[in-house]
C-alpha positions as CSV (number, residue, x, y, z in Angstrom):
1,M,-5.7,17.5,-1.5
2,C,-8.0,19.5,0.7
3,L,-7.2,19.4,4.3
4,T,-10.7,19.9,5.8
5,S,-12.5,17.8,8.0
6,P,-15.5,15.6,6.9
7,C,-16.8,15.9,10.4
8,S,-16.9,19.5,10.1
9,R,-19.8,19.1,7.8
10,L,-22.0,17.6,10.3
11,T,-23.6,19.6,13.0
12,S,-25.7,17.7,14.9
13,T,-24.8,17.3,18.5
14,S,-26.3,14.0,18.9
15,V,-25.3,11.0,17.1
16,A,-27.1,7.7,16.5
17,P,-25.1,4.4,16.0
18,L,-26.5,4.6,12.2
19,A,-25.3,8.1,11.5
20,F,-21.8,7.3,13.2
21,A,-21.6,4.4,10.9
22,T,-21.8,6.6,7.6
23,E,-19.8,9.6,9.1
24,G,-16.9,7.2,10.6
25,Q,-16.0,5.6,7.2
26,G,-15.4,9.0,5.8
27,V,-13.0,10.4,8.4
28,G,-10.8,7.4,9.0
29,P,-9.0,7.5,5.5
30,T,-8.7,11.2,5.8
31,D,-6.5,10.9,9.0
32,Q,-4.5,7.8,7.5
33,R,-4.1,9.7,4.4
34,L,-2.7,12.8,6.1
35,N,-0.1,10.4,8.0
36,Q,1.0,8.7,4.7
37,M,1.9,12.0,3.1
38,V,4.5,12.7,5.8
39,V,5.8,9.1,5.6
40,D,6.1,9.4,1.7
41,G,7.5,12.7,2.0
42,T,5.3,14.2,-0.4
43,E,5.7,18.0,-1.5
44,E,2.5,19.0,0.2
45,S,3.5,17.3,3.5
46,R,6.8,19.6,3.1
47,Q,5.0,22.9,2.5
48,A,4.7,25.7,5.1
49,G,1.4,25.3,7.1
50,F,0.9,21.5,6.6
51,D,1.5,20.6,10.1
52,E,-0.7,23.3,11.3
53,R,-3.8,22.3,8.9
54,K,-3.0,18.4,9.8
55,S,-3.3,19.2,13.5
56,K,-6.6,21.4,12.9
57,V,-8.0,18.3,11.3
58,Y,-7.0,16.1,14.2
59,E,-8.4,18.4,16.5
60,D,-11.7,18.4,15.0
61,H,-11.7,14.8,14.6
62,T,-11.0,14.5,18.3
63,A,-13.6,16.9,19.3
64,R,-16.3,14.9,17.2
65,I,-15.2,11.6,18.4
66,M,-15.4,12.6,21.8
67,E,-19.0,13.6,21.6
68,I,-19.6,10.4,19.9
69,F,-17.7,8.4,22.8
70,K,-19.9,10.2,25.4
71,E,-23.1,9.5,23.8
72,I,-22.5,5.8,22.8
73,G,-19.4,4.7,24.5
74,Y,-17.0,2.3,22.2
75,P,-18.5,2.1,18.9
76,S,-18.3,-1.7,18.4
77,A,-18.7,-3.5,15.0
78,T,-22.0,-4.6,15.9
79,L,-23.4,-1.2,16.8
80,V,-21.9,0.7,14.1
81,G,-20.3,-1.8,11.6
82,E,-16.6,-2.7,11.0
83,E,-15.3,0.1,9.1
84,A,-16.8,2.6,11.2
85,S,-15.6,0.9,14.2
86,E,-12.2,0.5,13.0
87,A,-12.2,4.3,11.6
88,F,-13.3,5.5,15.3
89,W,-10.2,3.4,16.7
90,L,-8.0,5.0,14.0
91,L,-9.1,8.4,14.9
92,V,-8.6,7.7,18.6
93,Q,-5.0,6.7,17.7
94,H,-4.4,10.2,16.2
95,S,-5.9,12.0,19.1
96,D,-2.4,12.5,20.8
97,S,-3.6,16.0,22.3
98,K,-5.8,14.1,24.5
99,P,-4.2,11.3,26.0
100,M,-6.9,10.8,29.0
101,F,-9.6,10.5,26.5
102,Q,-7.4,7.9,24.6
103,E,-6.7,5.9,27.9
104,E,-10.5,6.5,28.8
105,V,-11.6,4.8,25.0
106,L,-8.6,2.0,25.9
107,L,-10.3,1.2,28.9
108,A,-13.7,0.8,27.2
109,M,-12.2,-1.1,24.5
110,K,-11.1,-4.0,26.5
111,P,-14.5,-5.7,27.0
112,V,-15.2,-4.9,23.3
113,V,-12.2,-6.9,22.2
114,L,-13.0,-9.8,24.7
115,A,-16.5,-9.9,23.0
116,G,-14.7,-10.2,19.7
117,E,-16.1,-6.8,18.5
118,A,-12.6,-5.4,18.2
119,S,-9.2,-6.9,17.4
120,N,-6.4,-7.4,19.8
121,E,-4.0,-5.9,17.4
122,S,-5.6,-2.8,17.8
123,L,-5.8,-3.0,21.4
124,A,-2.4,-3.6,21.6
125,L,-1.6,-0.3,19.2
126,L,-3.9,1.7,21.5
127,T,-2.0,0.3,24.4
128,D,1.2,1.6,23.4
129,R,-0.1,4.9,22.0
130,V,-1.2,5.5,25.4
131,R,1.7,4.6,27.1
132,I,4.0,6.8,24.9
133,N,1.7,9.6,25.2
134,T,1.7,9.5,28.9
135,D,5.5,9.1,29.2
136,R,5.5,5.6,29.8
137,P,7.4,2.9,27.8
138,Q,5.4,0.8,25.4
139,L,4.7,-2.8,25.6
140,Y,4.5,-4.1,22.0
141,G,6.6,-1.9,20.0
142,T,4.1,-0.5,17.7
143,Q,4.6,3.1,18.0
144,V,7.7,4.2,15.9
145,E,9.8,7.3,15.0
146,F,10.2,7.6,11.3
147,D,13.3,9.3,10.1
148,V,12.1,10.5,6.6
149,S,15.5,11.5,5.5
150,L,17.1,7.7,6.2
151,G,13.7,6.2,5.4
152,R,13.9,4.3,8.4
153,A,11.6,3.6,11.3
154,T,12.6,2.9,15.1
155,P,10.4,1.8,17.8
156,K,9.9,4.4,20.5
157,Q,10.9,3.2,24.4
158,L,10.1,-0.2,25.0
159,E,9.6,-1.9,28.5
160,E,11.8,-5.1,28.9
161,P,12.7,-5.2,25.3
162,R,13.6,-9.0,25.4
163,M,10.0,-9.6,26.3
164,V,8.5,-7.7,23.2
165,D,8.1,-10.4,21.0
166,R,6.3,-12.7,23.5
167,R,3.9,-9.9,24.1
168,R,3.2,-9.4,20.7
169,A,2.5,-12.9,20.1
170,E,0.0,-13.0,22.9
171,V,-2.1,-10.4,21.0
172,G,-1.4,-12.0,17.6
173,L,1.1,-9.5,16.4
174,G,4.4,-11.0,14.8
175,P,7.9,-10.6,15.9
176,L,9.0,-6.9,16.1
177,W,12.0,-7.6,13.3
178,E,9.0,-8.3,10.9
179,A,7.4,-5.2,11.4
180,W,10.5,-3.6,11.0
181,V,11.1,-5.0,7.7
182,R,7.6,-4.0,6.7
183,C,8.5,-0.1,7.7
184,G,11.4,-0.5,5.0
185,N,14.2,-1.2,7.3
186,T,16.4,-3.7,6.5
């Protein structure tokens, strides 16, 4: 697998919504594939230099989506198409080196969700990601630590753990135990 960024092929500093619709569809799956390789414990993900190459891809994607966000704001499904909008959200999720950018996108995403142009679930995931990346406990239990050697995922620090399932239900997420089972925990 080549760990080069599809974003790097694009040199324009200006992006029209239609252009991002095409661009965004290629980069989201690349990010997701890199994470899945780690979770699956593939041989490539254990090779020297993999983490650095993965980080470089994420950095390139982050730089590009920051440009896009500056130009068009949150790319809603109506503006760029559902697939590209979801790809943008995924790339923001993986922009952990820029938590203030993630938080800025989170604020811009809220009215988009209220308008039905992005999902409550995605908002909850980004909310938790921002909180974890800014040293605050998460609300929905969506951010986990995965121990590849044990094949187990456990949620990172939770705010008021007894209330987590109530908060999850409010945004359309199932109970936390169901998520644990999907992550391979029994």
